[in-house]
Backbone as JSON, one array per atom type, in Angstrom:
{
  "sequence": "XXXXXXXXXXXXXXXXXXXXXXXXXXXXXXXXXXXXXXXXXXXXXXXXXXXXXXXXXXXXXXXXXXX",
  "N": [[0.7, -1.12, -0.03], [0.78, 2.44, 0.6], [2.04, 5.46, 1.46], [-0.38, 7.08, 2.7], [-2.48, 8.24, 5.56], [-3.96, 6.28, 7.05], [-8.11, 6.36, 8.29], [-9.82, 5.62, 11.35], [-12.09, 3.97, 10.45], [-11.08, 3.15, 7.89], [-9.48, 1.52, 9.1], [-10.36, -0.27, 10.6], [-12.07, -1.31, 8.94], [-9.9, -2.63, 7.57], [-9.45, -4.54, 9.43], [-11.24, -6.24, 9.5], [-11.61, -7.77, 7.27], [-9.53, -9.28, 7.62], [-9.94, -10.64, 9.86], [-12.85, -11.52, 10.37], [-13.43, -11.64, 7.94], [-11.68, -13.89, 6.61], [-9.97, -12.99, 4.24], [-7.36, -11.06, 2.55], [-7.05, -8.01, 2.28], [-5.86, -6.61, 0.72], [-5.13, -7.97, -2.18], [-6.83, -9.79, -2.28], [-7.46, -12.35, -1.78], [-8.34, -15.47, -0.8], [-8.28, -16.88, 2.81], [-5.45, -16.82, 3.0], [-3.9, -15.78, 4.72], [-0.9, -15.46, 6.63], [0.32, -15.97, 10.37], [2.3, -13.54, 12.04], [5.58, -12.83, 13.82], [4.51, -11.91, 16.96], [3.46, -10.13, 19.95], [2.98, -9.01, 23.18], [-0.19, -6.93, 22.77], [-0.05, -6.63, 19.72], [0.4, -8.5, 16.4], [1.93, -9.65, 13.45], [0.9, -10.13, 10.23], [0.88, -11.63, 7.42], [-0.14, -11.91, 3.69], [0.27, -14.92, 2.18], [0.54, -15.05, -0.65], [0.33, -12.46, -1.8], [2.25, -10.86, -0.33], [1.95, -8.81, 1.32], [2.35, -7.26, 4.28], [0.81, -6.55, 7.6], [0.15, -5.0, 10.27], [-1.73, -6.09, 12.92], [-4.03, -6.64, 15.34], [-5.64, -9.07, 17.9], [-7.88, -7.68, 19.49], [-10.33, -5.85, 18.37], [-11.29, -3.28, 18.23], [-8.44, -1.63, 18.0], [-7.85, -2.28, 14.93], [-6.47, -2.59, 12.09], [-3.28, -2.08, 10.08], [-1.29, -1.84, 7.15], [2.02, -3.01, 7.25]],
  "CA": [[0.09, -0.16, -0.43], [1.06, 3.37, 0.07], [2.24, 5.97, 3.27], [-1.63, 7.72, 2.84], [-2.74, 8.49, 6.78], [-5.13, 5.86, 7.23], [-8.86, 6.34, 9.18], [-10.35, 4.83, 12.2], [-12.63, 3.38, 9.87], [-10.57, 1.93, 7.15], [-8.22, 0.53, 9.65], [-11.54, -0.92, 11.31], [-12.55, -2.47, 8.22], [-8.93, -4.13, 7.3], [-9.08, -5.79, 10.63], [-12.25, -7.37, 9.53], [-11.48, -8.47, 6.45], [-8.6, -10.14, 7.88], [-10.28, -11.45, 10.72], [-13.63, -11.83, 10.61], [-14.22, -12.55, 5.94], [-10.22, -14.33, 6.56], [-9.28, -12.3, 2.81], [-6.22, -10.55, 2.01], [-7.57, -6.79, 1.84], [-4.72, -5.93, -0.64], [-5.47, -9.07, -3.09], [-8.55, -10.49, -1.8], [-7.4, -14.13, -1.61], [-9.33, -15.7, 0.59], [-7.37, -18.07, 3.44], [-4.21, -16.47, 2.65], [-3.01, -15.13, 5.81], [-0.08, -16.36, 7.85], [0.55, -15.67, 11.4], [4.47, -13.77, 12.07], [6.15, -12.41, 14.81], [3.56, -11.38, 18.12], [4.02, -9.61, 21.06], [1.34, -7.92, 24.08], [-0.99, -6.98, 21.46], [0.28, -6.84, 17.98], [0.48, -9.12, 15.25], [2.3, -9.32, 12.58], [0.47, -11.4, 9.45], [1.53, -11.83, 5.68], [-0.24, -12.56, 2.96], [1.5, -15.74, 1.23], [0.25, -15.19, -1.79], [0.55, -11.6, -2.17], [3.5, -10.65, -0.08], [1.5, -7.58, 1.84], [2.1, -7.62, 5.54], [-0.21, -5.89, 8.14], [-0.29, -5.18, 11.9], [-3.01, -6.04, 13.57], [-4.83, -6.89, 16.69], [-6.72, -9.7, 18.24], [-8.85, -6.81, 19.44], [-11.34, -5.12, 16.65], [-10.97, -1.96, 18.76], [-6.98, -1.57, 17.37], [-7.64, -2.26, 13.79], [-4.78, -2.9, 12.03], [-2.89, -1.3, 9.47], [-0.24, -1.96, 6.65], [3.42, -2.63, 7.28]],
  "C": [[0.76, 1.02, -0.25], [1.29, 4.21, 1.46], [1.11, 7.11, 3.3], [-1.81, 7.06, 4.72], [-4.04, 7.21, 6.73], [-6.65, 6.29, 8.32], [-8.61, 5.66, 9.83], [-10.88, 3.44, 11.26], [-11.85, 2.53, 8.73], [-9.35, 1.18, 7.88], [-9.54, -0.74, 10.41], [-11.85, -2.04, 10.04], [-10.95, -3.2, 7.04], [-8.95, -4.89, 8.18], [-10.34, -6.96, 10.09], [-12.41, -8.08, 8.47], [-10.75, -9.81, 6.55], [-9.04, -10.9, 9.23], [-11.48, -12.35, 11.06], [-13.97, -12.39, 8.94], [-12.82, -13.87, 6.24], [-9.7, -13.76, 4.58], [-8.28, -11.51, 3.33], [-7.24, -9.41, 1.73], [-6.91, -6.33, 1.09], [-5.19, -6.66, -2.2], [-6.39, -9.67, -2.95], [-8.63, -12.14, -1.58], [-7.86, -14.55, -0.16], [-8.06, -17.05, 1.73], [-5.94, -17.91, 3.16], [-3.21, -15.81, 3.83], [-2.19, -15.5, 7.05], [0.42, -15.49, 9.01], [2.16, -15.17, 11.22], [4.32, -13.66, 13.93], [4.49, -11.89, 15.65], [4.17, -11.18, 19.41], [3.1, -8.68, 21.92], [0.68, -7.56, 23.03], [-0.97, -6.88, 20.37], [0.53, -8.28, 17.84], [0.5, -8.98, 14.28], [1.67, -10.42, 11.25], [0.61, -10.91, 8.31], [0.72, -12.61, 5.0], [0.74, -13.65, 1.94], [1.19, -15.71, -0.06], [0.31, -13.81, -2.64], [1.94, -11.02, -1.49], [3.04, -9.09, 0.89], [1.17, -8.17, 3.15], [1.02, -6.59, 6.09], [0.27, -6.32, 9.8], [-1.36, -4.88, 12.08], [-2.87, -6.17, 14.75], [-5.15, -8.19, 16.96], [-7.92, -8.53, 18.78], [-9.36, -5.87, 18.24], [-10.94, -3.76, 16.96], [-9.69, -1.06, 17.9], [-7.05, -1.52, 15.78], [-6.58, -2.59, 13.31], [-4.35, -2.12, 10.37], [-1.27, -2.31, 8.39], [1.09, -1.79, 6.7], [4.35, -2.88, 6.01]]
}
């Protein structure tokens, strides 16, 4: 993705796509997300099809952001 600052609504949309729907927000691949390093409430997730990485949390209120 680009360096555009995401709104809270956009972060929530990314979170829902990743955690609830199970798709990559970038390429829309289903069940393609791999868990990566995590610590505290932070989880790094990567799409193995397109390579896009996201920072997310198991808590919906934190949303998700591309990294």
